[in-house]
PyMOL Python script that loads the backbone (N, CA, C, O; Angstrom):
from pymol import cmd

cmd.read_pdbstr("""\
ATOM      1  N   MET A   1    -123.367 146.447 -32.092  1.00  0.00           N
ATOM      2  CA  MET A   1    -124.617 146.090 -31.454  1.00  0.00           C
ATOM      3  C   MET A   1    -125.560 147.281 -31.424  1.00  0.00           C
ATOM      4  O   MET A   1    -126.769 147.114 -31.584  1.00  0.00           O
ATOM      5  N   VAL A   2    -125.027 148.475 -31.222  1.00  0.00           N
ATOM      6  CA  VAL A   2    -125.860 149.674 -31.157  1.00  0.00           C
ATOM      7  C   VAL A   2    -126.621 149.861 -32.467  1.00  0.00           C
ATOM      8  O   VAL A   2    -127.796 150.228 -32.456  1.00  0.00           O
ATOM      9  N   GLU A   3    -125.959 149.611 -33.589  1.00  0.00           N
ATOM     10  CA  GLU A   3    -126.609 149.781 -34.894  1.00  0.00           C
ATOM     11  C   GLU A   3    -127.744 148.781 -35.076  1.00  0.00           C
ATOM     12  O   GLU A   3    -128.798 149.128 -35.608  1.00  0.00           O
ATOM     13  N   LEU A   4    -127.536 147.547 -34.639  1.00  0.00           N
ATOM     14  CA  LEU A   4    -128.577 146.515 -34.743  1.00  0.00           C
ATOM     15  C   LEU A   4    -129.791 146.890 -33.898  1.00  0.00           C
ATOM     16  O   LEU A   4    -130.925 146.818 -34.371  1.00  0.00           O
ATOM     17  N   VAL A   5    -129.557 147.287 -32.664  1.00  0.00           N
ATOM     18  CA  VAL A   5    -130.659 147.651 -31.766  1.00  0.00           C
ATOM     19  C   VAL A   5    -131.387 148.876 -32.302  1.00  0.00           C
ATOM     20  O   VAL A   5    -132.617 148.920 -32.288  1.00  0.00           O
ATOM     21  N   ARG A   6    -130.635 149.876 -32.778  1.00  0.00           N
ATOM     22  CA  ARG A   6    -131.252 151.079 -33.347  1.00  0.00           C
ATOM     23  C   ARG A   6    -132.146 150.708 -34.532  1.00  0.00           C
ATOM     24  O   ARG A   6    -133.258 151.224 -34.643  1.00  0.00           O
ATOM     25  N   TYR A   7    -131.684 149.830 -35.413  1.00  0.00           N
ATOM     26  CA  TYR A   7    -132.471 149.427 -36.575  1.00  0.00           C
ATOM     27  C   TYR A   7    -133.770 148.746 -36.151  1.00  0.00           C
ATOM     28  O   TYR A   7    -134.834 149.037 -36.697  1.00  0.00           O
ATOM     29  N   ILE A   8    -133.682 147.854 -35.193  1.00  0.00           N
ATOM     30  CA  ILE A   8    -134.878 147.142 -34.716  1.00  0.00           C
ATOM     31  C   ILE A   8    -135.882 148.122 -34.112  1.00  0.00           C
ATOM     32  O   ILE A   8    -137.076 148.050 -34.398  1.00  0.00           O
ATOM     33  N   VAL A   9    -135.394 149.033 -33.279  1.00  0.00           N
ATOM     34  CA  VAL A   9    -136.277 149.997 -32.609  1.00  0.00           C
ATOM     35  C   VAL A   9    -136.900 150.951 -33.629  1.00  0.00           C
ATOM     36  O   VAL A   9    -138.067 151.318 -33.494  1.00  0.00           O
ATOM     37  N   GLU A  10    -136.138 151.355 -34.647  1.00  0.00           N
ATOM     38  CA  GLU A  10    -136.682 152.244 -35.680  1.00  0.00           C
ATOM     39  C   GLU A  10    -137.875 151.624 -36.388  1.00  0.00           C
ATOM     40  O   GLU A  10    -138.796 152.338 -36.784  1.00  0.00           O
ATOM     41  N   GLN A  11    -137.872 150.315 -36.553  1.00  0.00           N
ATOM     42  CA  GLN A  11    -138.972 149.635 -37.221  1.00  0.00           C
ATOM     43  C   GLN A  11    -140.225 149.562 -36.349  1.00  0.00           C
ATOM     44  O   GLN A  11    -141.325 149.337 -36.855  1.00  0.00           O
ATOM     45  N   LEU A  12    -140.061 149.750 -35.051  1.00  0.00           N
ATOM     46  CA  LEU A  12    -141.177 149.593 -34.119  1.00  0.00           C
ATOM     47  C   LEU A  12    -141.888 150.894 -33.760  1.00  0.00           C
ATOM     48  O   LEU A  12    -143.097 150.885 -33.530  1.00  0.00           O
ATOM     49  N   VAL A  13    -141.166 152.009 -33.707  1.00  0.00           N
ATOM     50  CA  VAL A  13    -141.713 153.242 -33.148  1.00  0.00           C
ATOM     51  C   VAL A  13    -142.230 154.187 -34.228  1.00  0.00           C
ATOM     52  O   VAL A  13    -141.907 154.049 -35.408  1.00  0.00           O
ATOM     53  N   ASP A  14    -143.043 155.154 -33.793  1.00  0.00           N
ATOM     54  CA  ASP A  14    -143.565 156.176 -34.694  1.00  0.00           C
ATOM     55  C   ASP A  14    -142.627 157.379 -34.777  1.00  0.00           C
ATOM     56  O   ASP A  14    -142.402 157.920 -35.859  1.00  0.00           O
ATOM     57  N   ASP A  15    -142.081 157.797 -33.634  1.00  0.00           N
ATOM     58  CA  ASP A  15    -141.220 158.977 -33.567  1.00  0.00           C
ATOM     59  C   ASP A  15    -139.754 158.546 -33.639  1.00  0.00           C
ATOM     60  O   ASP A  15    -139.106 158.338 -32.613  1.00  0.00           O
ATOM     61  N   LYS A  16    -139.245 158.418 -34.860  1.00  0.00           N
ATOM     62  CA  LYS A  16    -137.886 157.934 -35.071  1.00  0.00           C
ATOM     63  C   LYS A  16    -136.832 158.942 -34.623  1.00  0.00           C
ATOM     64  O   LYS A  16    -135.697 158.556 -34.340  1.00  0.00           O
ATOM     65  N   ASP A  17    -137.183 160.223 -34.554  1.00  0.00           N
ATOM     66  CA  ASP A  17    -136.234 161.249 -34.136  1.00  0.00           C
ATOM     67  C   ASP A  17    -135.942 161.195 -32.634  1.00  0.00           C
ATOM     68  O   ASP A  17    -134.907 161.694 -32.190  1.00  0.00           O
ATOM     69  N   ALA A  18    -136.828 160.606 -31.862  1.00  0.00           N
ATOM     70  CA  ALA A  18    -136.671 160.560 -30.412  1.00  0.00           C
ATOM     71  C   ALA A  18    -135.861 159.351 -29.946  1.00  0.00           C
ATOM     72  O   ALA A  18    -135.655 159.180 -28.745  1.00  0.00           O
ATOM     73  N   ILE A  19    -135.402 158.514 -30.868  1.00  0.00           N
ATOM     74  CA  ILE A  19    -134.657 157.318 -30.495  1.00  0.00           C
ATOM     75  C   ILE A  19    -133.243 157.708 -30.074  1.00  0.00           C
ATOM     76  O   ILE A  19    -132.556 158.460 -30.765  1.00  0.00           O
ATOM     77  N   ASN A  20    -132.826 157.177 -28.920  1.00  0.00           N
ATOM     78  CA  ASN A  20    -131.467 157.376 -28.439  1.00  0.00           C
ATOM     79  C   ASN A  20    -130.965 156.032 -27.915  1.00  0.00           C
ATOM     80  O   ASN A  20    -131.460 155.528 -26.907  1.00  0.00           O
ATOM     81  N   VAL A  21    -129.984 155.458 -28.604  1.00  0.00           N
ATOM     82  CA  VAL A  21    -129.407 154.182 -28.202  1.00  0.00           C
ATOM     83  C   VAL A  21    -127.952 154.432 -27.832  1.00  0.00           C
ATOM     84  O   VAL A  21    -127.160 154.868 -28.668  1.00  0.00           O
ATOM     85  N   THR A  22    -127.600 154.155 -26.580  1.00  0.00           N
ATOM     86  CA  THR A  22    -126.235 154.363 -26.116  1.00  0.00           C
ATOM     87  C   THR A  22    -125.659 153.054 -25.600  1.00  0.00           C
ATOM     88  O   THR A  22    -126.387 152.105 -25.307  1.00  0.00           O
ATOM     89  N   SER A  23    -124.350 153.027 -25.497  1.00  0.00           N
ATOM     90  CA  SER A  23    -123.668 151.829 -25.063  1.00  0.00           C
ATOM     91  C   SER A  23    -122.580 152.190 -24.057  1.00  0.00           C
ATOM     92  O   SER A  23    -121.887 153.195 -24.214  1.00  0.00           O
ATOM     93  N   ALA A  24    -122.437 151.374 -23.038  1.00  0.00           N
ATOM     94  CA  ALA A  24    -121.379 151.545 -22.046  1.00  0.00           C
ATOM     95  C   ALA A  24    -120.901 150.162 -21.629  1.00  0.00           C
ATOM     96  O   ALA A  24    -121.698 149.236 -21.482  1.00  0.00           O
ATOM     97  N   GLU A  25    -119.583 150.032 -21.438  1.00  0.00           N
ATOM     98  CA  GLU A  25    -119.035 148.727 -21.083  1.00  0.00           C
ATOM     99  C   GLU A  25    -118.422 148.774 -19.689  1.00  0.00           C
ATOM    100  O   GLU A  25    -117.694 149.703 -19.341  1.00  0.00           O
ATOM    101  N   ALA A  26    -118.735 147.749 -18.904  1.00  0.00           N
ATOM    102  CA  ALA A  26    -118.179 147.622 -17.563  1.00  0.00           C
ATOM    103  C   ALA A  26    -118.090 146.136 -17.213  1.00  0.00           C
ATOM    104  O   ALA A  26    -119.045 145.386 -17.413  1.00  0.00           O
ATOM    105  N   ASP A  27    -116.950 145.725 -16.696  1.00  0.00           N
ATOM    106  CA  ASP A  27    -116.732 144.340 -16.260  1.00  0.00           C
ATOM    107  C   ASP A  27    -116.997 143.317 -17.358  1.00  0.00           C
ATOM    108  O   ASP A  27    -117.501 142.229 -17.081  1.00  0.00           O
ATOM    109  N   GLY A  28    -116.667 143.652 -18.591  1.00  0.00           N
ATOM    110  CA  GLY A  28    -116.832 142.724 -19.702  1.00  0.00           C
ATOM    111  C   GLY A  28    -118.246 142.609 -20.227  1.00  0.00           C
ATOM    112  O   GLY A  28    -118.510 141.788 -21.106  1.00  0.00           O
ATOM    113  N   VAL A  29    -119.158 143.406 -19.714  1.00  0.00           N
ATOM    114  CA  VAL A  29    -120.550 143.388 -20.164  1.00  0.00           C
ATOM    115  C   VAL A  29    -120.871 144.739 -20.788  1.00  0.00           C
ATOM    116  O   VAL A  29    -120.709 145.781 -20.152  1.00  0.00           O
ATOM    117  N   GLU A  30    -121.325 144.715 -22.028  1.00  0.00           N
ATOM    118  CA  GLU A  30    -121.717 145.947 -22.697  1.00  0.00           C
ATOM    119  C   GLU A  30    -123.207 146.171 -22.471  1.00  0.00           C
ATOM    120  O   GLU A  30    -124.036 145.339 -22.841  1.00  0.00           O
ATOM    121  N   THR A  31    -123.535 147.301 -21.861  1.00  0.00           N
ATOM    122  CA  THR A  31    -124.922 147.640 -21.583  1.00  0.00           C
ATOM    123  C   THR A  31    -125.413 148.602 -22.659  1.00  0.00           C
ATOM    124  O   THR A  31    -124.862 149.688 -22.832  1.00  0.00           O
ATOM    125  N   VAL A  32    -126.446 148.196 -23.371  1.00  0.00           N
ATOM    126  CA  VAL A  32    -127.052 149.017 -24.415  1.00  0.00           C
ATOM    127  C   VAL A  32    -128.354 149.569 -23.844  1.00  0.00           C
ATOM    128  O   VAL A  32    -129.244 148.816 -23.451  1.00  0.00           O
ATOM    129  N   THR A  33    -128.449 150.899 -23.806  1.00  0.00           N
ATOM    130  CA  THR A  33    -129.622 151.560 -23.242  1.00  0.00           C
ATOM    131  C   THR A  33    -130.458 152.166 -24.355  1.00  0.00           C
ATOM    132  O   THR A  33    -129.942 152.886 -25.210  1.00  0.00           O
ATOM    133  N   ILE A  34    -131.751 151.873 -24.340  1.00  0.00           N
ATOM    134  CA  ILE A  34    -132.680 152.362 -25.359  1.00  0.00           C
ATOM    135  C   ILE A  34    -133.583 153.407 -24.717  1.00  0.00           C
ATOM    136  O   ILE A  34    -134.206 153.152 -23.687  1.00  0.00           O
ATOM    137  N   ARG A  35    -133.649 154.583 -25.333  1.00  0.00           N
ATOM    138  CA  ARG A  35    -134.588 155.629 -24.904  1.00  0.00           C
ATOM    139  C   ARG A  35    -135.422 156.013 -26.121  1.00  0.00           C
ATOM    140  O   ARG A  35    -134.882 156.288 -27.192  1.00  0.00           O
ATOM    141  N   VAL A  36    -136.742 156.028 -25.949  1.00  0.00           N
ATOM    142  CA  VAL A  36    -137.656 156.418 -27.015  1.00  0.00           C
ATOM    143  C   VAL A  36    -138.670 157.409 -26.450  1.00  0.00           C
ATOM    144  O   VAL A  36    -138.690 157.676 -25.248  1.00  0.00           O
ATOM    145  N   ALA A  37    -139.508 157.947 -27.329  1.00  0.00           N
ATOM    146  CA  ALA A  37    -140.556 158.869 -26.884  1.00  0.00           C
ATOM    147  C   ALA A  37    -141.500 158.145 -25.922  1.00  0.00           C
ATOM    148  O   ALA A  37    -141.651 156.924 -25.975  1.00  0.00           O
ATOM    149  N   GLU A  38    -142.120 158.912 -25.057  1.00  0.00           N
ATOM    150  CA  GLU A  38    -142.980 158.341 -24.020  1.00  0.00           C
ATOM    151  C   GLU A  38    -144.093 157.468 -24.603  1.00  0.00           C
ATOM    152  O   GLU A  38    -144.438 156.438 -24.025  1.00  0.00           O
ATOM    153  N   GLY A  39    -144.645 157.868 -25.728  1.00  0.00           N
ATOM    154  CA  GLY A  39    -145.726 157.106 -26.342  1.00  0.00           C
ATOM    155  C   GLY A  39    -145.277 155.836 -27.037  1.00  0.00           C
ATOM    156  O   GLY A  39    -146.107 154.990 -27.371  1.00  0.00           O
ATOM    157  N   ASP A  40    -143.981 155.686 -27.259  1.00  0.00           N
ATOM    158  CA  ASP A  40    -143.466 154.519 -27.977  1.00  0.00           C
ATOM    159  C   ASP A  40    -142.849 153.462 -27.068  1.00  0.00           C
ATOM    160  O   ASP A  40    -142.430 152.408 -27.548  1.00  0.00           O
ATOM    161  N   VAL A  41    -142.785 153.723 -25.775  1.00  0.00           N
ATOM    162  CA  VAL A  41    -142.159 152.773 -24.855  1.00  0.00           C
ATOM    163  C   VAL A  41    -142.891 151.436 -24.893  1.00  0.00           C
ATOM    164  O   VAL A  41    -142.259 150.380 -24.909  1.00  0.00           O
ATOM    165  N   GLY A  42    -144.200 151.478 -24.906  1.00  0.00           N
ATOM    166  CA  GLY A  42    -144.991 150.248 -24.939  1.00  0.00           C
ATOM    167  C   GLY A  42    -144.769 149.438 -26.196  1.00  0.00           C
ATOM    168  O   GLY A  42    -144.833 148.210 -26.165  1.00  0.00           O
ATOM    169  N   LYS A  43    -144.508 150.113 -27.303  1.00  0.00           N
ATOM    170  CA  LYS A  43    -144.254 149.412 -28.564  1.00  0.00           C
ATOM    171  C   LYS A  43    -142.918 148.676 -28.521  1.00  0.00           C
ATOM    172  O   LYS A  43    -142.777 147.610 -29.119  1.00  0.00           O
ATOM    173  N   VAL A  44    -141.950 149.235 -27.823  1.00  0.00           N
ATOM    174  CA  VAL A  44    -140.639 148.592 -27.724  1.00  0.00           C
ATOM    175  C   VAL A  44    -140.683 147.438 -26.730  1.00  0.00           C
ATOM    176  O   VAL A  44    -140.013 146.423 -26.924  1.00  0.00           O
ATOM    177  N   ILE A  45    -141.468 147.589 -25.667  1.00  0.00           N
ATOM    178  CA  ILE A  45    -141.569 146.522 -24.671  1.00  0.00           C
ATOM    179  C   ILE A  45    -142.474 145.403 -25.180  1.00  0.00           C
ATOM    180  O   ILE A  45    -142.146 144.227 -25.023  1.00  0.00           O
ATOM    181  N   GLY A  46    -143.595 145.749 -25.782  1.00  0.00           N
ATOM    182  CA  GLY A  46    -144.508 144.742 -26.317  1.00  0.00           C
ATOM    183  C   GLY A  46    -145.411 144.162 -25.247  1.00  0.00           C
ATOM    184  O   GLY A  46    -145.222 144.396 -24.053  1.00  0.00           O
ATOM    185  N   LYS A  47    -146.397 143.399 -25.698  1.00  0.00           N
ATOM    186  CA  LYS A  47    -147.318 142.759 -24.764  1.00  0.00           C
ATOM    187  C   LYS A  47    -146.564 141.711 -23.960  1.00  0.00           C
ATOM    188  O   LYS A  47    -145.881 140.847 -24.511  1.00  0.00           O
ATOM    189  N   GLN A  48    -146.705 141.811 -22.648  1.00  0.00           N
ATOM    190  CA  GLN A  48    -146.052 140.914 -21.696  1.00  0.00           C
ATOM    191  C   GLN A  48    -144.536 140.899 -21.882  1.00  0.00           C
ATOM    192  O   GLN A  48    -143.877 139.934 -21.493  1.00  0.00           O
ATOM    193  N   GLY A  49    -143.972 141.964 -22.476  1.00  0.00           N
ATOM    194  CA  GLY A  49    -142.529 142.078 -22.628  1.00  0.00           C
ATOM    195  C   GLY A  49    -141.924 141.208 -23.707  1.00  0.00           C
ATOM    196  O   GLY A  49    -140.717 140.967 -23.708  1.00  0.00           O
ATOM    197  N   LYS A  50    -142.753 140.732 -24.632  1.00  0.00           N
ATOM    198  CA  LYS A  50    -142.258 139.797 -25.643  1.00  0.00           C
ATOM    199  C   LYS A  50    -141.281 140.435 -26.623  1.00  0.00           C
ATOM    200  O   LYS A  50    -140.307 139.795 -27.018  1.00  0.00           O
ATOM    201  N   ILE A  51    -141.517 141.673 -27.021  1.00  0.00           N
ATOM    202  CA  ILE A  51    -140.604 142.325 -27.965  1.00  0.00           C
ATOM    203  C   ILE A  51    -139.277 142.614 -27.274  1.00  0.00           C
ATOM    204  O   ILE A  51    -138.216 142.397 -27.859  1.00  0.00           O
ATOM    205  N   ALA A  52    -139.323 143.099 -26.044  1.00  0.00           N
ATOM    206  CA  ALA A  52    -138.097 143.348 -25.288  1.00  0.00           C
ATOM    207  C   ALA A  52    -137.316 142.051 -25.106  1.00  0.00           C
ATOM    208  O   ALA A  52    -136.090 142.044 -25.218  1.00  0.00           O
ATOM    209  N   MET A  53    -138.006 140.970 -24.830  1.00  0.00           N
ATOM    210  CA  MET A  53    -137.354 139.682 -24.668  1.00  0.00           C
ATOM    211  C   MET A  53    -136.714 139.222 -25.983  1.00  0.00           C
ATOM    212  O   MET A  53    -135.629 138.640 -25.979  1.00  0.00           O
ATOM    213  N   ALA A  54    -137.387 139.484 -27.100  1.00  0.00           N
ATOM    214  CA  ALA A  54    -136.833 139.105 -28.403  1.00  0.00           C
ATOM    215  C   ALA A  54    -135.573 139.907 -28.715  1.00  0.00           C
ATOM    216  O   ALA A  54    -134.609 139.360 -29.249  1.00  0.00           O
ATOM    217  N   ILE A  55    -135.573 141.205 -28.386  1.00  0.00           N
ATOM    218  CA  ILE A  55    -134.383 142.034 -28.600  1.00  0.00           C
ATOM    219  C   ILE A  55    -133.235 141.513 -27.740  1.00  0.00           C
ATOM    220  O   ILE A  55    -132.097 141.442 -28.204  1.00  0.00           O
ATOM    221  N   ARG A  56    -133.520 141.154 -26.508  1.00  0.00           N
ATOM    222  CA  ARG A  56    -132.478 140.613 -25.621  1.00  0.00           C
ATOM    223  C   ARG A  56    -131.958 139.268 -26.133  1.00  0.00           C
ATOM    224  O   ARG A  56    -130.766 138.984 -26.019  1.00  0.00           O
ATOM    225  N   THR A  57    -132.833 138.444 -26.692  1.00  0.00           N
ATOM    226  CA  THR A  57    -132.416 137.161 -27.244  1.00  0.00           C
ATOM    227  C   THR A  57    -131.493 137.360 -28.437  1.00  0.00           C
ATOM    228  O   THR A  57    -130.487 136.662 -28.566  1.00  0.00           O
ATOM    229  N   LEU A  58    -131.827 138.313 -29.314  1.00  0.00           N
ATOM    230  CA  LEU A  58    -130.945 138.625 -30.442  1.00  0.00           C
ATOM    231  C   LEU A  58    -129.590 139.119 -29.954  1.00  0.00           C
ATOM    232  O   LEU A  58    -128.555 138.725 -30.492  1.00  0.00           O
ATOM    233  N   ALA A  59    -129.589 139.969 -28.948  1.00  0.00           N
ATOM    234  CA  ALA A  59    -128.329 140.479 -28.404  1.00  0.00           C
ATOM    235  C   ALA A  59    -127.493 139.346 -27.816  1.00  0.00           C
ATOM    236  O   ALA A  59    -126.272 139.320 -27.970  1.00  0.00           O
ATOM    237  N   LYS A  60    -128.153 138.421 -27.151  1.00  0.00           N
ATOM    238  CA  LYS A  60    -127.433 137.292 -26.572  1.00  0.00           C
ATOM    239  C   LYS A  60    -126.822 136.410 -27.653  1.00  0.00           C
ATOM    240  O   LYS A  60    -125.685 135.960 -27.511  1.00  0.00           O
ATOM    241  N   SER A  61    -127.558 136.156 -28.730  1.00  0.00           N
ATOM    242  CA  SER A  61    -127.030 135.308 -29.795  1.00  0.00           C
ATOM    243  C   SER A  61    -125.874 135.986 -30.532  1.00  0.00           C
ATOM    244  O   SER A  61    -124.911 135.324 -30.919  1.00  0.00           O
ATOM    245  N   VAL A  62    -125.966 137.304 -30.727  1.00  0.00           N
ATOM    246  CA  VAL A  62    -124.853 138.044 -31.334  1.00  0.00           C
ATOM    247  C   VAL A  62    -123.654 138.006 -30.395  1.00  0.00           C
ATOM    248  O   VAL A  62    -122.517 137.868 -30.845  1.00  0.00           O
ATOM    249  N   GLY A  63    -123.899 138.126 -29.111  1.00  0.00           N
ATOM    250  CA  GLY A  63    -122.822 138.078 -28.133  1.00  0.00           C
ATOM    251  C   GLY A  63    -122.107 136.744 -28.102  1.00  0.00           C
ATOM    252  O   GLY A  63    -120.883 136.693 -27.980  1.00  0.00           O
ATOM    253  N   VAL A  64    -122.860 135.669 -28.213  1.00  0.00           N
ATOM    254  CA  VAL A  64    -122.246 134.337 -28.239  1.00  0.00           C
ATOM    255  C   VAL A  64    -121.348 134.209 -29.468  1.00  0.00           C
ATOM    256  O   VAL A  64    -120.252 133.651 -29.401  1.00  0.00           O
ATOM    257  N   ARG A  65    -121.825 134.726 -30.566  1.00  0.00           N
ATOM    258  CA  ARG A  65    -121.056 134.649 -31.807  1.00  0.00           C
ATOM    259  C   ARG A  65    -119.776 135.484 -31.725  1.00  0.00           C
ATOM    260  O   ARG A  65    -118.739 135.086 -32.257  1.00  0.00           O
ATOM    261  N   ASN A  66    -119.849 136.642 -31.058  1.00  0.00           N
ATOM    262  CA  ASN A  66    -118.704 137.542 -30.962  1.00  0.00           C
ATOM    263  C   ASN A  66    -117.890 137.345 -29.687  1.00  0.00           C
ATOM    264  O   ASN A  66    -116.852 137.983 -29.516  1.00  0.00           O
ATOM    265  N   GLY A  67    -118.338 136.486 -28.808  1.00  0.00           N
ATOM    266  CA  GLY A  67    -117.620 136.259 -27.558  1.00  0.00           C
ATOM    267  C   GLY A  67    -117.778 137.397 -26.567  1.00  0.00           C
ATOM    268  O   GLY A  67    -116.877 137.641 -25.764  1.00  0.00           O
ATOM    269  N   LYS A  68    -118.914 138.104 -26.605  1.00  0.00           N
ATOM    270  CA  LYS A  68    -119.173 139.217 -25.694  1.00  0.00           C
ATOM    271  C   LYS A  68    -120.499 138.999 -24.995  1.00  0.00           C
ATOM    272  O   LYS A  68    -121.302 138.162 -25.409  1.00  0.00           O
ATOM    273  N   ARG A  69    -120.729 139.772 -23.910  1.00  0.00           N
ATOM    274  CA  ARG A  69    -122.008 139.736 -23.214  1.00  0.00           C
ATOM    275  C   ARG A  69    -122.660 141.095 -23.352  1.00  0.00           C
ATOM    276  O   ARG A  69    -122.013 142.131 -23.203  1.00  0.00           O
ATOM    277  N   TYR A  70    -123.950 141.075 -23.640  1.00  0.00           N
ATOM    278  CA  TYR A  70    -124.715 142.309 -23.804  1.00  0.00           C
ATOM    279  C   TYR A  70    -125.879 142.324 -22.834  1.00  0.00           C
ATOM    280  O   TYR A  70    -126.496 141.294 -22.561  1.00  0.00           O
ATOM    281  N   ASN A  71    -126.166 143.501 -22.323  1.00  0.00           N
ATOM    282  CA  ASN A  71    -127.317 143.727 -21.457  1.00  0.00           C
ATOM    283  C   ASN A  71    -128.148 144.836 -22.111  1.00  0.00           C
ATOM    284  O   ASN A  71    -127.619 145.910 -22.397  1.00  0.00           O
ATOM    285  N   ILE A  72    -129.419 144.595 -22.348  1.00  0.00           N
ATOM    286  CA  ILE A  72    -130.295 145.568 -22.991  1.00  0.00           C
ATOM    287  C   ILE A  72    -131.213 146.177 -21.926  1.00  0.00           C
ATOM    288  O   ILE A  72    -131.913 145.458 -21.214  1.00  0.00           O
ATOM    289  N   GLU A  73    -131.202 147.509 -21.827  1.00  0.00           N
ATOM    290  CA  GLU A  73    -132.081 148.218 -20.907  1.00  0.00           C
ATOM    291  C   GLU A  73    -132.969 149.161 -21.676  1.00  0.00           C
ATOM    292  O   GLU A  73    -132.517 149.830 -22.606  1.00  0.00           O
ATOM    293  N   ILE A  74    -134.238 149.221 -21.295  1.00  0.00           N
ATOM    294  CA  ILE A  74    -135.197 150.145 -21.910  1.00  0.00           C
ATOM    295  C   ILE A  74    -135.623 151.136 -20.842  1.00  0.00           C
ATOM    296  O   ILE A  74    -136.202 150.754 -19.825  1.00  0.00           O
ATOM    297  N   GLU A  75    -135.335 152.408 -21.076  1.00  0.00           N
ATOM    298  CA  GLU A  75    -135.670 153.439 -20.091  1.00  0.00           C
ATOM    299  C   GLU A  75    -136.952 154.150 -20.475  1.00  0.00           C
ATOM    300  O   GLU A  75    -137.264 154.314 -21.654  1.00  0.00           O
ATOM    301  N   ASP A  76    -137.690 154.572 -19.453  1.00  0.00           N
ATOM    302  CA  ASP A  76    -138.946 155.302 -19.675  1.00  0.00           C
ATOM    303  C   ASP A  76    -138.659 156.731 -20.010  1.00  0.00           C
ATOM    304  O   ASP A  76    -139.585 157.511 -20.232  1.00  0.00           O
TER     305      ASP A  76
END
""", "prot")
cmd.dss("prot")
cmd.show_as("cartoon", "prot")
cmd.util.cbc("prot")
cmd.orient("prot")
């Protein structure tokens, strides 16, 4: 999942070197945390959160297919 999220975020941001995608699992839920440069946060979130919602939807569909639950967090 980390590779998929990293690929999606790389296509959205200008500063690809500042991307940091980490993963941690607790209670059967894998939390994927996205950190990008300060100027690129808005590009990852999108207008009215539509891009962030789309990333979460993709994670949910991959999770259903793999039998896992994913939580996507975007940090400032």
